[in-house]
VODO-308207 format. One record per residue (C-alpha): x, y, z. Coordinates in steps of 0.02 Angstrom, whole numbers, padded with zeros to 5 digits, always signed. Layout:
XYZ...
END
This chain:
+02660+04439+08476+02685+04270+08560+02854+04233+08638+02876+04081+08529+02870+04188+08370+02995+04321+08426+03152+04338+08322+03288+04344+08451+03466+04402+08416+03612+04281+08433+03764+04313+08540+03877+04338+08391+03789+04498+08339+03783+04588+08506+03869+04748+08554+03921+04813+08725+03784+04923+08794+03744+05011+08958+03574+04936+08992+03559+04975+09177+03523+04791+09210+03640+04685+09314+03652+04517+09403+03699+04528+09587+03766+04368+09662+03912+04270+09729+04029+04212+09591+04151+04072+09633+04282+04061+09698+04239+04223+09793+04116+04218+09937+04064+04400+09928+03923+04476+09827+03960+04574+09669+03861+04647+09524+03889+04602+09341+03814+04719+09210+03707+04640+09075+03794+04733+08934+03733+04638+08780+03567+04608+08692+03600+04421+08703+03696+04392+08864+03761+04213+08879+03807+04137+09047+03913+03981+09056+04077+03897+09098+04153+03906+08924+04277+04045+08879+04206+04178+08766+04033+04191+08844+03975+04357+08915+03981+04297+09094+04101+04153+09127+04077+04063+09293+04193+03936+09373+04071+03803+09431+04076+03622+09374+03885+03615+09385+03865+03755+09258+03861+03700+09075+03977+03774+08944+03836+03881+08873+03707+03870+09010+03580+04009+08991+03549+04168+08893+03469+04332+08943+03389+04421+08796+03344+04604+08783+03192+04642+08674+03154+04826+08679+03131+04872+08861+03102+04693+08913+03213+04549+08966+03187+04363+08942+03292+04215+08996+03307+04047+08912+03399+03888+08956+03523+03828+08825+03500+03642+08857+03599+03643+09020+03623+03488+09125+03572+03562+09293+03441+03687+09240+03398+03870+09250+03268+03932+09375+03171+04094+09398+03094+04119+09570+03119+03931+09605+03030+03877+09444+03127+03789+09308+03142+03881+09142+03077+03773+09000+03044+03909+08872+03096+04092+08853+03031+04171+09013+03005+04358+09049+03109+04421+09196+03108+04585+09290+03180+04689+09429+03202+04587+09589+03181+04414+09511+03283+04275+09590+03381+04178+09459+03473+04013+09487+03602+03949+09363+03634+03771+09423+03712+03798+09596+03734+03987+09579+03607+04118+09630+03578+04296+09572+03454+04436+09591+03409+04533+09434+03419+04720+09468+03386+04876+09366+03506+05010+09424+03439+05179+09369+03567+05313+09335+03575+05450+09466+03650+05608+09391+03838+05596+09363+03863+05474+09504+03809+05323+09405+03698+05190+09484+03580+05219+09627+03695+05163+09768+03562+05162+09904+03445+05051+09802+03587+04933+09755+03643+04914+09935+03465+04869+09988+03451+04744+09846+03615+04663+09896+03550+04643+10073+03392+04559+10005+03492+04447+09890+03610+04397+10029+03464+04345+10139+03385+04246+09997+03552+04169+09950+03600+04117+10127+03429+04037+10156+03454+03927+10005+03628+03886+10070+03548+03839+10236+03428+03720+10148+03578+03638+10070+03670+03627+10237+03523+03538+10320+03483+03427+10171+03663+03368+10153+03699+03374+10341+03851+03477+10287+03911+03510+10464+04090+03469+10513+04120+03430+10695+04260+03523+10783+04325+03481+10956+04400+03595+11088+04495+03510+11230+04445+03521+11412+04597+03515+11525+04620+03454+11704+04708+03607+11776+04809+03515+11909+04888+03392+11787+04865+03483+11621+04792+03325+11545+04643+03308+11430+04479+03260+11512+04369+03277+11359+04312+03389+11218+04171+03509+11185+04092+03468+11016+04070+03623+10908+04011+03647+10729+04086+03721+10571+04037+03713+10388+04114+03748+10217+03946+03807+10150+03971+03991+10099+03889+04110+10221+03869+03976+10355+04047+03939+10406+04026+03952+10595+03889+03910+10721+03842+04092+10746+03800+04113+10561+03715+03943+10555+03598+03976+10701+03562+04156+10651+03501+04089+10484+03408+03945+10566+03317+04071+10674+03252+04160+10518+03158+04002+10467+03123+03929+10641+03238+03779+10615+03355+03801+10764+03306+03635+10843+03332+03539+10681+03505+03614+10662+03549+03577+10843+03505+03394+10820+03612+03383+10663+03761+03461+10752+03754+03331+10892+03733+03188+10769+03880+03244+10663+03989+03262+10819+03949+03087+10878+03980+03016+10704+04167+03048+10729+04187+03063+10919+04227+02876+10942+04391+02909+10851+04453+03014+10997+04546+02939+11144+04455+02808+11245+04378+02885+11399+04373+03062+11332+04207+03142+11377+04113+03225+11235+04019+03382+11290+03868+03407+11176+03777+03572+11160+03589+03597+11159+03477+03737+11100+03359+03826+11222+03211+03792+11107+03232+03604+11117+03092+03519+11209+03171+03401+11337+03041+03264+11309+03014+03286+11121+03186+03336+11056+03328+03320+11180+03302+03154+11270+03247+03055+11114+03398+03118+11017+03519+03079+11159+03438+02907+11178+03474+02873+10995+03654+02929+11014+03678+02824+11170+03614+02666+11083+03728+02698+10936+03881+02741+11041+03865+02649+11208+04051+02661+11242+04073+02851+11225+04057+02954+11386+03935+03094+11347+03895+03256+11436+03745+03363+11386+03767+03550+11411+03613+03652+11454+03624+03841+11459+03575+03910+11628+03452+04027+11541+03359+03878+11468+03310+03813+11641+03130+03872+11659+03061+03765+11800+03130+03644+11928+03011+03502+11886+03058+03495+11701+03243+03511+11741+03230+03374+11872+03145+03257+11748+03275+03298+11616+03419+03264+11735+03342+03097+11786+03316+03046+11604+03497+03085+11565+03559+02985+11715+03454+02837+11658+03546+02846+11492+03716+02854+11581+03739+03032+11515+03810+03169+11625+03739+03345+11641+03828+03513+11630+03758+03686+11661+03836+03801+11531+03881+03987+11537+03853+04000+11724+03860+04183+11775+03825+04253+11601+03649+04302+11654+03550+04261+11809+03651+04142+11919+03531+03997+11948+03586+03956+12125+03423+03871+12173+03433+03751+12025+03617+03724+12061+03579+03667+12238+03418+03570+12208+03467+03490+12041+03657+03487+12047+03743+03453+11881+03895+03345+11858+03988+03495+11784+03967+03682+11805+04045+03787+11666+04083+03965+11722+04058+04090+11581+04212+04174+11508+04148+04345+11566+04196+04291+11743+04364+04220+11689+04433+04352+11570+04580+04444+11653+04542+04360+11820+04728+04365+11860+04716+04556+11856+04549+04568+11949+04535+04656+12116+04523+04559+12279+04335+04581+12294+04300+04505+12123+04415+04358+12157+04333+04327+12327+04160+04325+12246+04216+04201+12113+04303+04090+12241+04144+04087+12345+04045+04023+12195+04179+03895+12152+04189+03832+12332+03999+03818+12342+03993+03714+12182+04138+03606+12238+04048+03571+12402+03890+03507+12315+03996+03420+12241+04003+03477+12059+04155+03481+11946+04194+03664+11905+04258+03719+11735+04326+03890+11685+04285+03939+11505+04381+04060+11395+04556+04043+11469+04676+04129+11351+04837+04153+11451+04949+04056+11568+04913+04186+11703+04724+04159+11689+04750+03971+11696+04855+03984+11854+04730+04102+11936+04588+03980+11900+04687+03837+11974+04719+03940+12131+04533+03982+12144+04492+03797+12150+04430+03761+11973+04451+03579+11921+04447+03602+11732+04490+03735+11605+04444+03770+11424+04502+03905+11304+04624+03955+11169+04770+03940+11290+04744+03752+11292+04685+03731+11113+04569+03804+10983+04425+03703+10909+04496+03579+10783+04445+03436+10671+04445+03262+10743+04605+03222+10646+04697+03371+10722+04626+03334+10894+04698+03158+10885+04869+03227+10834+04868+03359+10972+04819+03230+11104+04976+03128+11067+05074+03246+11180+04949+03239+11323+04865+03106+11429+04677+03082+11431+04612+03052+11606+04454+02951+11633+04389+03037+11788+04419+03192+11893+04310+03138+12039
END
């Protein structure tokens, strides 16, 4: 029998039934996954009260879509919605058969259709459901990542960098946040980007979004911009920084390069020269987190050397040998000369110890957490921004 000739029941004549079928997804306003049983022969999804599955999304129509049970089979049809119903990324234009594992989109909401077989007296097969939720979460977050990149839905946050001897603001490190569910912080963003090999694209967007609002900060405040180790200096990094420099000639910029991303002296030397030609300063980030690149530090000295927080945490309680080792590294960098910065300072005691060890700058929660540009402006009202520490 053709689908078009099936006599399908209407919602008004359905009864509650344990079908074993469910929709697993993230229902607003929650940001966690949950499962909703499909407990009717004609299961209507929409925004209007009285439907089988009411969802609070303005993009979902009042009666958006309907899942129909015909014998042992399920079909889905769109009920003339504004923003569409999709099965496995294809728009539903007629009643469409659906089955276990299918990916269903209702406007801006996503679900995975699952058949949860009963397992004795314990109910659903918990192990299978947990695996399915993991698969759905991966599928869901990848779609969210597409949205983040497409809409450039990254919000720039700024963490102050403090001159330890005067406790005044020298500049800010630009960081990234997002309100896209599942991608709220840079760790989640870049973990997801790695799944689809789009780390470089995301890194470029983060820098662009930071520089969109950075000019609103105090005049003379340096903006420290992060890079990703996969960025090609000649193809990705320098062209993008060149664009930012032309657009914002008045903003002092510092490009941070992780010490683990320095693979050869020639490339690093060319990168440093290209940055200088653009009037952009260079910082080596996370120094001491892995292999301490002392050769690169001496032969291609950066303007700033950021000591990783693993060297700073509880430094006020460290033994004499550890403090002597750290002071030796700080003195060596200062002699180059390079401006030294201690990352991850969380207490007044750590800040004082870093000052005594000879660090110029400090960064960490003790001085300020990452904040929006509006909050950074308000916080800076009580401090003075210095133009130079040289």
